[in-house]
ZABA-944848 format. One record per residue (C-alpha): residue number from 1; residue in three letters; x, y, z. Coordinates in steps of 0.2 Angstrom, whole numbers, plus 5000, padded with zeros to 4 digits. Example, Ala and Ser with C-alpha at 12.3 -4.5 7.8 and 13.67 -1.06 7.14 Angstrom:
<rec n="1" res="ALA" xx="5062" yy="4978" zz="5039"/>
<rec n="2" res="SER" xx="5068" yy="4995" zz="5036"/>
END
This chain:
<rec n="1" res="MET" xx="4870" yy="4917" zz="5073"/>
<rec n="2" res="LEU" xx="4884" yy="4918" zz="5061"/>
<rec n="3" res="TYR" xx="4898" yy="4920" zz="5074"/>
<rec n="4" res="ARG" xx="4892" yy="4911" zz="5089"/>
<rec n="5" res="GLU" xx="4904" yy="4919" zz="5101"/>
<rec n="6" res="SER" xx="4897" yy="4910" zz="5116"/>
<rec n="7" res="GLY" xx="4910" yy="4899" zz="5124"/>
<rec n="8" res="GLN" xx="4925" yy="4907" zz="5115"/>
<rec n="9" res="PHE" xx="4936" yy="4915" zz="5129"/>
<rec n="10" res="SER" xx="4953" yy="4922" zz="5128"/>
<rec n="11" res="THR" xx="4964" yy="4914" zz="5142"/>
<rec n="12" res="SER" xx="4980" yy="4923" zz="5139"/>
<rec n="13" res="TYR" xx="4987" yy="4940" zz="5134"/>
<rec n="14" res="LEU" xx="4993" yy="4932" zz="5118"/>
<rec n="15" res="ALA" xx="4976" yy="4925" zz="5113"/>
<rec n="16" res="GLU" xx="4968" yy="4943" zz="5117"/>
<rec n="17" res="GLY" xx="4980" yy="4951" zz="5105"/>
<rec n="18" res="ARG" xx="4976" yy="4940" zz="5091"/>
<rec n="19" res="LEU" xx="4970" yy="4947" zz="5074"/>
<rec n="20" res="PHE" xx="4955" yy="4936" zz="5074"/>
<rec n="21" res="LYS" xx="4948" yy="4931" zz="5091"/>
<rec n="22" res="LEU" xx="4934" yy="4920" zz="5085"/>
<rec n="23" res="TYR" xx="4938" yy="4903" zz="5077"/>
<rec n="24" res="GLN" xx="4926" yy="4907" zz="5062"/>
<rec n="25" res="GLN" xx="4936" yy="4922" zz="5058"/>
<rec n="26" res="ARG" xx="4953" yy="4912" zz="5059"/>
<rec n="27" res="TRP" xx="4947" yy="4898" zz="5048"/>
<rec n="28" res="GLY" xx="4939" yy="4910" zz="5036"/>
<rec n="29" res="PHE" xx="4956" yy="4919" zz="5035"/>
<rec n="30" res="TYR" xx="4966" yy="4903" zz="5032"/>
<rec n="31" res="ALA" xx="4954" yy="4898" zz="5019"/>
<rec n="32" res="LEU" xx="4956" yy="4915" zz="5010"/>
<rec n="33" res="LEU" xx="4975" yy="4913" zz="5011"/>
<rec n="34" res="ALA" xx="4974" yy="4895" zz="5004"/>
<rec n="35" res="PHE" xx="4963" yy="4901" zz="4990"/>
<rec n="36" res="ALA" xx="4974" yy="4915" zz="4985"/>
<rec n="37" res="PHE" xx="4990" yy="4905" zz="4985"/>
<rec n="38" res="LEU" xx="4984" yy="4888" zz="4979"/>
<rec n="39" res="ALA" xx="4969" yy="4891" zz="4969"/>
<rec n="40" res="VAL" xx="4970" yy="4908" zz="4960"/>
<rec n="41" res="PRO" xx="4987" yy="4903" zz="4951"/>
<rec n="42" res="TYR" xx="4977" yy="4889" zz="4942"/>
<rec n="43" res="LEU" xx="4960" yy="4898" zz="4940"/>
<rec n="44" res="GLY" xx="4966" yy="4915" zz="4934"/>
<rec n="45" res="ASN" xx="4972" yy="4920" zz="4917"/>
<rec n="46" res="ASP" xx="4985" yy="4932" zz="4911"/>
<rec n="47" res="TYR" xx="4974" yy="4947" zz="4910"/>
<rec n="48" res="TRP" xx="4968" yy="4945" zz="4928"/>
<rec n="49" res="PHE" xx="4986" yy="4943" zz="4935"/>
<rec n="50" res="SER" xx="4993" yy="4957" zz="4925"/>
<rec n="51" res="ALA" xx="4979" yy="4970" zz="4924"/>
<rec n="52" res="ILE" xx="4970" yy="4967" zz="4941"/>
<rec n="53" res="LEU" xx="4978" yy="4956" zz="4954"/>
<rec n="54" res="ILE" xx="4996" yy="4962" zz="4954"/>
<rec n="55" res="PRO" xx="4992" yy="4981" zz="4954"/>
<rec n="56" res="PHE" xx="4979" yy="4978" zz="4967"/>
<rec n="57" res="LEU" xx="4992" yy="4969" zz="4978"/>
<rec n="58" res="VAL" xx="5006" yy="4982" zz="4975"/>
<rec n="59" res="LEU" xx="4994" yy="4997" zz="4978"/>
<rec n="60" res="SER" xx="4987" yy="4989" zz="4994"/>
<rec n="61" res="LEU" xx="5005" yy="4988" zz="5000"/>
<rec n="62" res="ALA" xx="5009" yy="5006" zz="4995"/>
<rec n="63" res="GLY" xx="4993" yy="5011" zz="5004"/>
<rec n="64" res="LEU" xx="4999" yy="5001" zz="5020"/>
<rec n="65" res="GLY" xx="5015" yy="5011" zz="5020"/>
<rec n="66" res="LEU" xx="5006" yy="5028" zz="5019"/>
<rec n="67" res="ASN" xx="4993" yy="5022" zz="5032"/>
<rec n="68" res="LEU" xx="5006" yy="5018" zz="5045"/>
<rec n="69" res="LEU" xx="5013" yy="5036" zz="5043"/>
<rec n="70" res="THR" xx="4997" yy="5045" zz="5041"/>
<rec n="71" res="GLY" xx="4983" yy="5034" zz="5048"/>
<rec n="72" res="TYR" xx="4993" yy="5028" zz="5064"/>
<rec n="73" res="ALA" xx="5006" yy="5041" zz="5067"/>
<rec n="74" res="GLY" xx="4997" yy="5056" zz="5061"/>
<rec n="75" res="GLN" xx="5010" yy="5063" zz="5049"/>
<rec n="76" res="ILE" xx="5003" yy="5069" zz="5032"/>
<rec n="77" res="SER" xx="5014" yy="5065" zz="5017"/>
<rec n="78" res="LEU" xx="5012" yy="5068" zz="4998"/>
<rec n="79" res="GLY" xx="5029" yy="5060" zz="4994"/>
<rec n="80" res="SER" xx="5024" yy="5042" zz="4993"/>
<rec n="81" res="ALA" xx="5028" yy="5039" zz="4975"/>
<rec n="82" res="ALA" xx="5045" yy="5047" zz="4978"/>
<rec n="83" res="PHE" xx="5049" yy="5033" zz="4990"/>
<rec n="84" res="MET" xx="5042" yy="5020" zz="4979"/>
<rec n="85" res="ALA" xx="5054" yy="5027" zz="4965"/>
<rec n="86" res="VAL" xx="5069" yy="5026" zz="4977"/>
<rec n="87" res="GLY" xx="5065" yy="5008" zz="4982"/>
<rec n="88" res="ALA" xx="5063" yy="5003" zz="4963"/>
<rec n="89" res="PHE" xx="5079" yy="5011" zz="4957"/>
<rec n="90" res="ALA" xx="5089" yy="5006" zz="4973"/>
<rec n="91" res="ALA" xx="5084" yy="4988" zz="4970"/>
<rec n="92" res="TYR" xx="5088" yy="4989" zz="4952"/>
<rec n="93" res="ASN" xx="5106" yy="4995" zz="4956"/>
<rec n="94" res="PHE" xx="5109" yy="4982" zz="4970"/>
<rec n="95" res="GLN" xx="5104" yy="4969" zz="4957"/>
<rec n="96" res="LEU" xx="5115" yy="4977" zz="4944"/>
<rec n="97" res="ARG" xx="5131" yy="4981" zz="4954"/>
<rec n="98" res="ILE" xx="5132" yy="4966" zz="4965"/>
<rec n="99" res="ASP" xx="5135" yy="4949" zz="4957"/>
<rec n="100" res="GLY" xx="5124" yy="4936" zz="4963"/>
<rec n="101" res="MET" xx="5113" yy="4947" zz="4974"/>
<rec n="102" res="PRO" xx="5097" yy="4937" zz="4978"/>
<rec n="103" res="LEU" xx="5081" yy="4945" zz="4971"/>
<rec n="104" res="LEU" xx="5072" yy="4947" zz="4988"/>
<rec n="105" res="LEU" xx="5088" yy="4953" zz="4996"/>
<rec n="106" res="GLY" xx="5089" yy="4967" zz="4983"/>
<rec n="107" res="PHE" xx="5071" yy="4971" zz="4987"/>
<rec n="108" res="PHE" xx="5075" yy="4972" zz="5005"/>
<rec n="109" res="PHE" xx="5090" yy="4984" zz="5002"/>
<rec n="110" res="GLY" xx="5079" yy="4994" zz="4991"/>
<rec n="111" res="GLY" xx="5067" yy="4996" zz="5005"/>
<rec n="112" res="VAL" xx="5081" yy="5001" zz="5017"/>
<rec n="113" res="THR" xx="5087" yy="5014" zz="5005"/>
<rec n="114" res="ALA" xx="5070" yy="5021" zz="5004"/>
<rec n="115" res="ALA" xx="5069" yy="5021" zz="5023"/>
<rec n="116" res="LEU" xx="5085" yy="5031" zz="5024"/>
<rec n="117" res="VAL" xx="5078" yy="5044" zz="5012"/>
<rec n="118" res="GLY" xx="5062" yy="5044" zz="5021"/>
<rec n="119" res="VAL" xx="5071" yy="5049" zz="5037"/>
<rec n="120" res="VAL" xx="5079" yy="5063" zz="5029"/>
<rec n="121" res="PHE" xx="5063" yy="5071" zz="5023"/>
<rec n="122" res="GLY" xx="5055" yy="5066" zz="5040"/>
<rec n="123" res="LEU" xx="5067" yy="5077" zz="5050"/>
<rec n="124" res="PRO" xx="5056" yy="5093" zz="5048"/>
<rec n="125" res="SER" xx="5041" yy="5084" zz="5056"/>
<rec n="126" res="LEU" xx="5048" yy="5089" zz="5073"/>
<rec n="127" res="ARG" xx="5046" yy="5107" zz="5070"/>
<rec n="128" res="ILE" xx="5031" yy="5108" zz="5058"/>
<rec n="129" res="LYS" xx="5015" yy="5099" zz="5056"/>
<rec n="130" res="GLY" xx="4999" yy="5098" zz="5045"/>
<rec n="131" res="PHE" xx="4999" yy="5108" zz="5029"/>
<rec n="132" res="TYR" xx="5017" yy="5113" zz="5031"/>
<rec n="133" res="LEU" xx="5023" yy="5095" zz="5033"/>
<rec n="134" res="LEU" xx="5013" yy="5091" zz="5018"/>
<rec n="135" res="VAL" xx="5023" yy="5104" zz="5008"/>
<rec n="136" res="SER" xx="5039" yy="5097" zz="5015"/>
<rec n="137" res="THR" xx="5035" yy="5079" zz="5009"/>
<rec n="138" res="LEU" xx="5029" yy="5086" zz="4993"/>
<rec n="139" res="ALA" xx="5047" yy="5092" zz="4990"/>
<rec n="140" res="ALA" xx="5053" yy="5074" zz="4991"/>
<rec n="141" res="GLN" xx="5042" yy="5071" zz="4975"/>
<rec n="142" res="PHE" xx="5051" yy="5083" zz="4965"/>
<rec n="143" res="VAL" xx="5069" yy="5081" zz="4972"/>
<rec n="144" res="VAL" xx="5069" yy="5063" zz="4970"/>
<rec n="145" res="THR" xx="5062" yy="5063" zz="4952"/>
<rec n="146" res="TRP" xx="5075" yy="5077" zz="4947"/>
<rec n="147" res="VAL" xx="5089" yy="5067" zz="4955"/>
<rec n="148" res="LEU" xx="5085" yy="5051" zz="4946"/>
<rec n="149" res="THR" xx="5082" yy="5060" zz="4929"/>
<rec n="150" res="GLN" xx="5098" yy="5071" zz="4930"/>
<rec n="151" res="PHE" xx="5111" yy="5058" zz="4936"/>
<rec n="152" res="GLY" xx="5112" yy="5044" zz="4923"/>
<rec n="153" res="TRP" xx="5121" yy="5032" zz="4935"/>
<rec n="154" res="PHE" xx="5104" yy="5027" zz="4943"/>
<rec n="155" res="SER" xx="5097" yy="5021" zz="4927"/>
<rec n="156" res="ASN" xx="5114" yy="5013" zz="4921"/>
<rec n="157" res="TYR" xx="5116" yy="5028" zz="4909"/>
<rec n="158" res="ASN" xx="5101" yy="5023" zz="4899"/>
<rec n="159" res="SER" xx="5097" yy="5038" zz="4887"/>
<rec n="160" res="SER" xx="5078" yy="5037" zz="4892"/>
<rec n="161" res="GLY" xx="5081" yy="5034" zz="4910"/>
<rec n="162" res="VAL" xx="5071" yy="5018" zz="4909"/>
<rec n="163" res="ILE" xx="5076" yy="5003" zz="4920"/>
<rec n="164" res="SER" xx="5071" yy="4985" zz="4916"/>
<rec n="165" res="ALA" xx="5067" yy="4971" zz="4928"/>
<rec n="166" res="PRO" xx="5081" yy="4959" zz="4933"/>
<rec n="167" res="PRO" xx="5077" yy="4940" zz="4931"/>
<rec n="168" res="LEU" xx="5064" yy="4936" zz="4944"/>
<rec n="169" res="VAL" xx="5072" yy="4920" zz="4950"/>
<rec n="170" res="ILE" xx="5071" yy="4915" zz="4968"/>
<rec n="171" res="LEU" xx="5080" yy="4899" zz="4974"/>
<rec n="172" res="GLY" xx="5081" yy="4893" zz="4956"/>
<rec n="173" res="HIS" xx="5063" yy="4895" zz="4953"/>
<rec n="174" res="ASP" xx="5058" yy="4907" zz="4939"/>
<rec n="175" res="PHE" xx="5044" yy="4919" zz="4943"/>
<rec n="176" res="SER" xx="5043" yy="4928" zz="4926"/>
<rec n="177" res="SER" xx="5026" yy="4921" zz="4921"/>
<rec n="178" res="PRO" xx="5011" yy="4931" zz="4925"/>
<rec n="179" res="ALA" xx="5006" yy="4918" zz="4938"/>
<rec n="180" res="GLY" xx="5024" yy="4918" zz="4945"/>
<rec n="181" res="ARG" xx="5024" yy="4937" zz="4947"/>
<rec n="182" res="TYR" xx="5007" yy="4936" zz="4956"/>
<rec n="183" res="LEU" xx="5014" yy="4923" zz="4968"/>
<rec n="184" res="LEU" xx="5029" yy="4934" zz="4971"/>
<rec n="185" res="THR" xx="5019" yy="4949" zz="4974"/>
<rec n="186" res="LEU" xx="5007" yy="4940" zz="4985"/>
<rec n="187" res="GLY" xx="5021" yy="4932" zz="4996"/>
<rec n="188" res="VAL" xx="5030" yy="4949" zz="4999"/>
<rec n="189" res="ALA" xx="5013" yy="4958" zz="5002"/>
<rec n="190" res="ALA" xx="5008" yy="4945" zz="5015"/>
<rec n="191" res="ALA" xx="5024" yy="4945" zz="5024"/>
<rec n="192" res="LEU" xx="5024" yy="4964" zz="5025"/>
<rec n="193" res="PHE" xx="5006" yy="4965" zz="5031"/>
<rec n="194" res="TRP" xx="5010" yy="4953" zz="5045"/>
<rec n="195" res="PHE" xx="5025" yy="4963" zz="5049"/>
<rec n="196" res="ALA" xx="5014" yy="4979" zz="5050"/>
<rec n="197" res="HIS" xx="5000" yy="4971" zz="5060"/>
<rec n="198" res="ASN" xx="5013" yy="4966" zz="5073"/>
<rec n="199" res="ILE" xx="5020" yy="4984" zz="5074"/>
<rec n="200" res="VAL" xx="5003" yy="4992" zz="5075"/>
<rec n="201" res="HIS" xx="4999" yy="4981" zz="5090"/>
<rec n="202" res="SER" xx="5016" yy="4984" zz="5098"/>
<rec n="203" res="GLU" xx="5023" yy="4997" zz="5110"/>
<rec n="204" res="LEU" xx="5029" yy="5007" zz="5094"/>
<rec n="205" res="GLY" xx="5011" yy="5007" zz="5087"/>
<rec n="206" res="ARG" xx="5004" yy="5014" zz="5103"/>
<rec n="207" res="ARG" xx="5017" yy="5027" zz="5103"/>
<rec n="208" res="TRP" xx="5012" yy="5032" zz="5085"/>
<rec n="209" res="MET" xx="4994" yy="5033" zz="5090"/>
<rec n="210" res="ALA" xx="4998" yy="5044" zz="5105"/>
<rec n="211" res="VAL" xx="5008" yy="5056" zz="5095"/>
<rec n="212" res="ARG" xx="4994" yy="5056" zz="5082"/>
<rec n="213" res="ASP" xx="4981" yy="5060" zz="5095"/>
<rec n="214" res="MET" xx="4991" yy="5074" zz="5104"/>
<rec n="215" res="ASP" xx="5009" yy="5075" zz="5103"/>
<rec n="216" res="THR" xx="5011" yy="5087" zz="5117"/>
<rec n="217" res="ALA" xx="5003" yy="5075" zz="5129"/>
<rec n="218" res="ALA" xx="5013" yy="5061" zz="5122"/>
<rec n="219" res="ALA" xx="5029" yy="5071" zz="5126"/>
<rec n="220" res="VAL" xx="5023" yy="5074" zz="5144"/>
<rec n="221" res="ILE" xx="5021" yy="5056" zz="5147"/>
<rec n="222" res="GLY" xx="5039" yy="5052" zz="5141"/>
<rec n="223" res="ILE" xx="5037" yy="5047" zz="5123"/>
<rec n="224" res="PRO" xx="5052" yy="5052" zz="5112"/>
<rec n="225" res="ILE" xx="5043" yy="5062" zz="5099"/>
<rec n="226" res="LEU" xx="5057" yy="5064" zz="5086"/>
<rec n="227" res="GLN" xx="5062" yy="5046" zz="5087"/>
<rec n="228" res="THR" xx="5044" yy="5040" zz="5086"/>
<rec n="229" res="LYS" xx="5040" yy="5051" zz="5071"/>
<rec n="230" res="LEU" xx="5057" yy="5046" zz="5062"/>
<rec n="231" res="LEU" xx="5053" yy="5028" zz="5065"/>
<rec n="232" res="ALA" xx="5036" yy="5031" zz="5057"/>
<rec n="233" res="PHE" xx="5044" yy="5039" zz="5041"/>
<rec n="234" res="ALA" xx="5057" yy="5025" zz="5041"/>
<rec n="235" res="ILE" xx="5045" yy="5010" zz="5042"/>
<rec n="236" res="SER" xx="5033" yy="5019" zz="5030"/>
<rec n="237" res="SER" xx="5046" yy="5022" zz="5017"/>
<rec n="238" res="PHE" xx="5053" yy="5005" zz="5019"/>
<rec n="239" res="ILE" xx="5036" yy="4997" zz="5014"/>
<rec n="240" res="LEU" xx="5034" yy="5010" zz="5000"/>
<rec n="241" res="GLY" xx="5051" yy="5006" zz="4993"/>
<rec n="242" res="ILE" xx="5047" yy="4988" zz="4992"/>
<rec n="243" res="ALA" xx="5031" yy="4992" zz="4984"/>
<rec n="244" res="GLY" xx="5040" yy="5002" zz="4971"/>
<rec n="245" res="ALA" xx="5052" yy="4988" zz="4967"/>
<rec n="246" res="LEU" xx="5037" yy="4976" zz="4965"/>
<rec n="247" res="TRP" xx="5028" yy="4990" zz="4954"/>
<rec n="248" res="ALA" xx="5043" yy="4991" zz="4943"/>
<rec n="249" res="PHE" xx="5048" yy="4973" zz="4942"/>
<rec n="250" res="ALA" xx="5033" yy="4962" zz="4945"/>
<rec n="251" res="TYR" xx="5020" yy="4973" zz="4937"/>
<rec n="252" res="LEU" xx="5027" yy="4985" zz="4923"/>
<rec n="253" res="GLY" xx="5043" yy="4976" zz="4919"/>
<rec n="254" res="THR" xx="5051" yy="4993" zz="4915"/>
<rec n="255" res="VAL" xx="5049" yy="5010" zz="4923"/>
<rec n="256" res="GLU" xx="5056" yy="5028" zz="4922"/>
<rec n="257" res="PRO" xx="5057" yy="5041" zz="4936"/>
<rec n="258" res="HIS" xx="5041" yy="5050" zz="4929"/>
<rec n="259" res="GLY" xx="5032" yy="5034" zz="4932"/>
<rec n="260" res="PHE" xx="5032" yy="5038" zz="4950"/>
<rec n="261" res="ASP" xx="5024" yy="5056" zz="4948"/>
<rec n="262" res="LEU" xx="5013" yy="5066" zz="4959"/>
<rec n="263" res="SER" xx="4997" yy="5058" zz="4953"/>
<rec n="264" res="ARG" xx="5004" yy="5041" zz="4960"/>
<rec n="265" res="SER" xx="5005" yy="5049" zz="4977"/>
<rec n="266" res="PHE" xx="4988" yy="5056" zz="4976"/>
<rec n="267" res="GLN" xx="4982" yy="5039" zz="4970"/>
<rec n="268" res="ILE" xx="4990" yy="5031" zz="4986"/>
<rec n="269" res="LEU" xx="4982" yy="5045" zz="4997"/>
<rec n="270" res="PHE" xx="4965" yy="5041" zz="4990"/>
<rec n="271" res="ILE" xx="4967" yy="5023" zz="4994"/>
<rec n="272" res="ILE" xx="4969" yy="5026" zz="5012"/>
<rec n="273" res="ILE" xx="4955" yy="5039" zz="5013"/>
<rec n="274" res="ILE" xx="4943" yy="5028" zz="5004"/>
<rec n="275" res="GLY" xx="4948" yy="5012" zz="5013"/>
<rec n="276" res="GLY" xx="4950" yy="5020" zz="5030"/>
<rec n="277" res="MET" xx="4964" yy="5028" zz="5039"/>
<rec n="278" res="GLY" xx="4971" yy="5018" zz="5054"/>
<rec n="279" res="SER" xx="4965" yy="5002" zz="5047"/>
<rec n="280" res="ILE" xx="4975" yy="4987" zz="5040"/>
<rec n="281" res="LEU" xx="4960" yy="4980" zz="5030"/>
<rec n="282" res="GLY" xx="4956" yy="4997" zz="5023"/>
<rec n="283" res="ASN" xx="4971" yy="4997" zz="5012"/>
<rec n="284" res="PHE" xx="4964" yy="4981" zz="5003"/>
<rec n="285" res="LEU" xx="4947" yy="4989" zz="5001"/>
<rec n="286" res="GLY" xx="4954" yy="5006" zz="4995"/>
<rec n="287" res="ALA" xx="4965" yy="4998" zz="4982"/>
<rec n="288" res="ALA" xx="4951" yy="4987" zz="4976"/>
<rec n="289" res="PHE" xx="4940" yy="5002" zz="4974"/>
<rec n="290" res="ILE" xx="4954" yy="5012" zz="4965"/>
<rec n="291" res="VAL" xx="4959" yy="4997" zz="4953"/>
<rec n="292" res="LEU" xx="4942" yy="4989" zz="4950"/>
<rec n="293" res="LEU" xx="4931" yy="5005" zz="4948"/>
<rec n="294" res="PRO" xx="4939" yy="5012" zz="4932"/>
<rec n="295" res="ILE" xx="4938" yy="4995" zz="4924"/>
<rec n="296" res="LEU" xx="4920" yy="4994" zz="4928"/>
<rec n="297" res="LEU" xx="4917" yy="5011" zz="4921"/>
<rec n="298" res="SER" xx="4926" yy="5007" zz="4905"/>
<rec n="299" res="ASN" xx="4916" yy="4991" zz="4902"/>
<rec n="300" res="LEU" xx="4900" yy="5000" zz="4906"/>
<rec n="301" res="SER" xx="4904" yy="5015" zz="4895"/>
<rec n="302" res="ALA" xx="4910" yy="5003" zz="4881"/>
<rec n="303" res="THR" xx="4894" yy="4993" zz="4882"/>
<rec n="304" res="PHE" xx="4881" yy="5007" zz="4884"/>
<rec n="305" res="LEU" xx="4889" yy="5022" zz="4876"/>
<rec n="306" res="ALA" xx="4899" yy="5016" zz="4862"/>
<rec n="307" res="GLY" xx="4894" yy="5025" zz="4846"/>
<rec n="308" res="VAL" xx="4884" yy="5038" zz="4856"/>
<rec n="309" res="VAL" xx="4898" yy="5047" zz="4864"/>
<rec n="310" res="ASP" xx="4915" yy="5052" zz="4856"/>
<rec n="311" res="PRO" xx="4929" yy="5040" zz="4863"/>
<rec n="312" res="GLY" xx="4939" yy="5056" zz="4869"/>
<rec n="313" res="GLN" xx="4924" yy="5062" zz="4879"/>
<rec n="314" res="LEU" xx="4921" yy="5044" zz="4886"/>
<rec n="315" res="GLU" xx="4938" yy="5045" zz="4895"/>
<rec n="316" res="ASN" xx="4934" yy="5062" zz="4902"/>
<rec n="317" res="LEU" xx="4917" yy="5056" zz="4907"/>
<rec n="318" res="GLN" xx="4924" yy="5041" zz="4916"/>
<rec n="319" res="LYS" xx="4936" yy="5053" zz="4926"/>
<rec n="320" res="ILE" xx="4921" yy="5064" zz="4931"/>
<rec n="321" res="ILE" xx="4911" yy="5049" zz="4937"/>
<rec n="322" res="PHE" xx="4926" yy="5042" zz="4946"/>
<rec n="323" res="GLY" xx="4929" yy="5059" zz="4955"/>
<rec n="324" res="ALA" xx="4910" yy="5061" zz="4959"/>
<rec n="325" res="LEU" xx="4909" yy="5044" zz="4967"/>
<rec n="326" res="ILE" xx="4924" yy="5047" zz="4978"/>
<rec n="327" res="ILE" xx="4917" yy="5064" zz="4984"/>
<rec n="328" res="PHE" xx="4900" yy="5056" zz="4987"/>
<rec n="329" res="PHE" xx="4907" yy="5041" zz="4996"/>
<rec n="330" res="LEU" xx="4918" yy="5053" zz="5007"/>
<rec n="331" res="ILE" xx="4903" yy="5063" zz="5012"/>
<rec n="332" res="LYS" xx="4892" yy="5047" zz="5016"/>
<rec n="333" res="GLU" xx="4906" yy="5037" zz="5025"/>
<rec n="334" res="PRO" xx="4921" yy="5048" zz="5029"/>
<rec n="335" res="ALA" xx="4928" yy="5034" zz="5040"/>
<rec n="336" res="GLY" xx="4931" yy="5023" zz="5024"/>
<rec n="337" res="LEU" xx="4925" yy="5006" zz="5018"/>
<rec n="338" res="ALA" xx="4933" yy="4998" zz="5033"/>
<rec n="339" res="ARG" xx="4920" yy="5006" zz="5044"/>
<rec n="340" res="LEU" xx="4906" yy="4999" zz="5033"/>
<rec n="341" res="TRP" xx="4914" yy="4982" zz="5035"/>
<rec n="342" res="GLN" xx="4916" yy="4984" zz="5054"/>
<rec n="343" res="ALA" xx="4897" yy="4989" zz="5055"/>
<rec n="344" res="PHE" xx="4892" yy="4974" zz="5044"/>
<rec n="345" res="ARG" xx="4902" yy="4962" zz="5055"/>
<rec n="346" res="GLU" xx="4895" yy="4969" zz="5071"/>
<rec n="347" res="ARG" xx="4877" yy="4967" zz="5065"/>
<rec n="348" res="SER" xx="4881" yy="4949" zz="5059"/>
<rec n="349" res="ARG" xx="4886" yy="4944" zz="5077"/>
<rec n="350" res="ILE" xx="4868" yy="4947" zz="5083"/>
<rec n="351" res="TRP" xx="4859" yy="4941" zz="5067"/>
<rec n="352" res="PRO" xx="4844" yy="4937" zz="5066"/>
<rec n="353" res="LEU" xx="4840" yy="4948" zz="5081"/>
<rec n="354" res="ARG" xx="4845" yy="4964" zz="5072"/>
<rec n="355" res="PHE" xx="4853" yy="4968" zz="5055"/>
END
């Protein structure tokens, strides 16, 4: 058998609450982390860092922020990109206005600012839910973009409203190279995923899931509904704000308010739907699907359809295929890619008896 669970017992509550209960899983996870931090910076090239790995990590982080709110707390939102914009512009202004502000501290304060804005737009969640809450969070998308566009102070009075990345220096080390930006993004993402995992398995995470399943029953057993929902909006927006700062500074280098438009919010929503709502792993799987599939389709069309189909039609054809694959996948596996992985892992435990 691949796992050989026989003889592996949990002898404490701490051991029972571990993310990976089997030593095979733990060592596999440690090996993956070591490969990502130590091997990938030397094996990868600039294209892989700038076009694939960094956007993959940032979108995974953004998916995590929305998944905590929607997948775990049951609060539907379409304002994810707005909170990313708040985090990016707030981090930029903290770096600009305060001399000597450390880069990571600027990211943190950008996330805190996004959390405060998220709480404001989360206040209606006590009275409304479902489609009406979706419309309420959608308002954040337009309000935030309008504010950042109309008031030049946020972009340091740049005529085009564009902000540029500050020096990516941490403790005297320059992270401006593609490999450095990858390591910066990977380190922040790893820390926030660890933070989210601990929250999900804490009392607050259980409160979120109780409110998601039935808020009336949760209120009956004494769970403070408003506080629980607002904490979900705050922590979700905090992670989205840091993801926005990484998107602006580590990935793009420069960004304008319209770079965080409604299509970005839909992209993040697709990530958690495809990857699996209520799943930490699903954020990585959904982001990989969103980032890698368009690249794969572009390469296939350039290889097999070049000279046969007009280039303008090729782009539309790629979008049609991408949308059709998403619909097909949601029909076949509505629980997301994380459920497929879970099923594979369960079958692997009893291999070769059944697979």
